[in-house]
N, C-alpha and C positions, 0 to 999 in steps of 0.2 A: 628736400630740395628737388623741385621739378627739373626735368631735363630741358635743355635749350631745344628751341623748335626752329626747324629749317622748313620753308614753304617752297614747293614747286608749283608754279603757276602756268596753266596751259591754255593757249587757244584750243579750239576743238577741231573744226573743219580744216582738213589737209595738214593738221598737225599730229592729232591722234587718228582721226578718220581719213579715209583715202580720198574722200571728196565731200562736197557740201552736203549737210545731213538731209536737206530737202531732196536732194537728187536721188536718193535710194527708193522711196516710195512715194512721197507727197506728190512731187511733179509728175511722175508717171501715172498716178491716179488721175491727173487732169487730162490724160492723153496728150501731154506736151513733152517735148524735149527740153533737157535742162538749160541748153543754150537760149532756146526761145523764151522760156520763163524768165531768165535772168536779163535778158536783152529788153523784154517788155517792162520789167520792174525798174531797171535803170532809166529807161526812157520816161517812164512815169515820174520818177524822181527828178530828172532834169526838166521835164515840162512843167512841173509844179513847183520848181525851185524847192525841193523837200528833201529831208534827211534820207539817205538812201536805205538805212535799215527800216525806218518807219514806212517807206515806199514799199519795201518787199513784203512787210507784214500786210499792209493794205491790199496789196495785190494778191496774196494768198487767200484772203477773205473773199475778194471779189471773184477770183477765178473759181473758187469753190462752189460759190453761189452759182455762177454762170454754168459751170459743168454739172451741178447737181451732186456734188461730192460731199458725203458726210465729213464734217470738220469739227470735231469736238476735242476737248482736252484728252480724253481717254483714246481717241483715234490717234492723236499725235504721239502719246506715250507708246502705243502699240508699234508705231513706226519705227521707234528706236530700236526694236529687236532686229532690224534689217541693216543696221549700220555695219560696214566693214571697217576693220582697223588695220593700221600697219602691222607689220609682223612684230610680234613680241609685246604688244600693248597689253594684252589681257593678263599676262603674267608679270608685267613690269612693276606695278605698285607693290606687290609682296616682296619682289627682290629688293626693291629700293629701301622699303621699310625696314627690312631685316638688316640690310647694310647700315642704315643709319643707327639702328639699335646697337649694332657692334661698336659704333664709334661713340656711343653714349648720347645720342640726340634723337629727337622724335622727328619724323618726316611727316608733314601734312601736304595734301594734294588739293589744288583748287582749280576750277575751270572759270576763265573769264573770256566769253565767247559772244559773237553777234549772231549766233545761231539761236535755236530755240530750246529753252529750259525743258519743256515738256518732252521733246524728242530724246533729249539726253537722259531725262529721268527713266526712259524706258530701255536704255542700251545695256549692254553687258557689263559695263565698268561703272555704273552709276554709284554703287555703294563704296567706291574707292576714294570718293572726293569728301573733304570735310564741307565744302560748300560749292554750289554751282551759281556763278553769276552769269545769266544770259537773258535773251529776249523772252518775253512771255505774254500771252494774251490775257485780257480780262474777259470773263464769260457771263453771260447773262443768266437768268433763272432757268432758261431752256437748255443751258449748257452751250450756246453757240458763242463763238468769239465776236466781241463787239468793239473792242479797243485795245491798244498796246498797253499792257500793264508795266512792262519794262521794256525799255529800248536801250540796247548796248551798243554805241557806235565806236567808232575807232578811236576817237579821243576821250570820250567819257569812260572808257575802259579803266583809264588810270584811277578813277575814284575808288575802284574796288580794290587796288593795291593799297591804298590808305586804309580802307575798311580792314583788310587782313592785317596791316601793320599795327592797328589799334585793337583789333578783336571786336570790331563793330560790325557784325555780318548781316544785321537787319537793316535792309536797303531803305526802310521807311524811317530809320533813325539818323537823321542828319544832324540833330542837336549834339549828341554825344561825338559824332564823327568830326564836327567842326570845333568843338571844344578843345581847349589847350590841354595837352597831356605831356608830362615829363617824360623824357626819353626812356628812362629806366623803368617806366610804367607800361610801355607799349609791348603788346604780346610777341610780336615777331619784328625784329630788326629789319630794315631794308637790306642790310648787308648779309642777311640769312635768307635771302630770296633768289630764286632762279626762274626766269620767265622763258618759256618755250613757245615760239610761234613760227609761222611759215612764210610771213612776207610783209609787204609794205603796210597792211593795215594793223600789224602788231608794232610798228615803228614807235608810237608814243609810249607804249608799255616797256619795250625793250630799252629805250633810251632812258626812260626813268629809272628802271631798276639798276641799269648798268651805272648811271650817274650817282645813285646813292650808295654804291658799294657792292651791290649784288651782282649777279651774272645773267647774261642773256644769251640765248642759243636760237638761231634760225635753223629750221629743219626743212628738208625738201623731199619730195617724192623720189625715192631711189630710181624710179623708172625715167625720170628726167635728167639724170646725170649726163646723158648723151646730147641733150638739147642745149646748144650753146646759148641761145637767146635766154632761155629760162634760167640757166645757170648764171648768167651774166647779172641778172637782177639779184639773185641770192648773194653772189660774191660782192656785189656793190654794198650790201648791208655791212660787210666786214671791212671793206676798204674805207668807208666813211664812218667807221667806229660806231655803228649803230649797235653792233652785237659783238660778243666776245669770241663766239665760235659759230661755224656752220657744219652741219652733218646731215647725212641722209636720215630719214625718219625710219630707222631701224631700231627698234627697242628690245632686240633679242639679247639674251645673255652674252656678255663680252663684246657687244658691238662697240664701235668707237663713241657712240652717244652714251651708252651705260658706263663705259669706263671713264669718261669725262665727268659725267654726273657723280659718280662716285668719288672721284678725285676732288670735286668741288665740296661734296659733303664732308669729306675727311678734313679739307682745308678749313671749313667753316666751324667744324667741331673743335679743331686746335685752337682757332681764333677765340671761340667763346672760352675755353680753359684759360687762354692767356689774359683775356680781358677780364675775367672773374678774378684771377690772381692779382691783377694790377689794381682792380677795385678793392679787394681785400687788404692789400698793403697800404693803399692810399687812406682807407678808414683807419687802419692801425696807426698810421703816422699821424693823422689827425687827432686821435685819441691821446696819444703821446704828447703832442703839443698843447692840448688842453690842460693835461696834468702838470 
């Protein structure tokens, strides 16, 4: 009998990494400050009544052309090496996996990000994820980006939770995703999911996981704990019941975040045992009544 699976779902920028992934190397390669780049991308979206995620991807292509900056898939992958993570992130996954194994469950980790898959693929923790759902470019025969292959905005992030639920990870496979599937055939129950994100852009996923019986956690940069305005936005997520918990993005051993995640895993593991026992008894009673 296979072990029950618990899925930890992460936003990436400012959840695992300390800032937006483009800020580390791509934007500086344009000889621009991050604030200037994002201001221009957001203005382009507003002026053209365009999806903000597709707008920033378009501006990346155009700015690279304008500045004569090499911009290919392998270039972006290499940029992933420069990502800085919050404390404890690089050892987090092994620690959590070991704890899950002691509780009799398998823990899987997924990224659902509006950042770039290419950059994430080059980072130090890439191999810790079962799958990465993120924006990605389509490249021509010369290796140049010509079109968004995948765009992950704030609301369509939720489709990837359904994919994880059913085990349909190929994003081109909509047929099986939309097909009816009995609850007991779904690979990972919603109630066995934990979503970790950093703010308003994650609210649809946070609310969805929470509503279906999973847990949602908002994390914030520990450095902003003294910034009343920024903390008010995080605390509002808890007040409005969009998340279950808020914690600083401290992934070190025995941090409050790690302690709570372990409690959640233990609780989910116990609920799986009780659910299995209930199902077993129901089946036995059903057989007896047939006899």
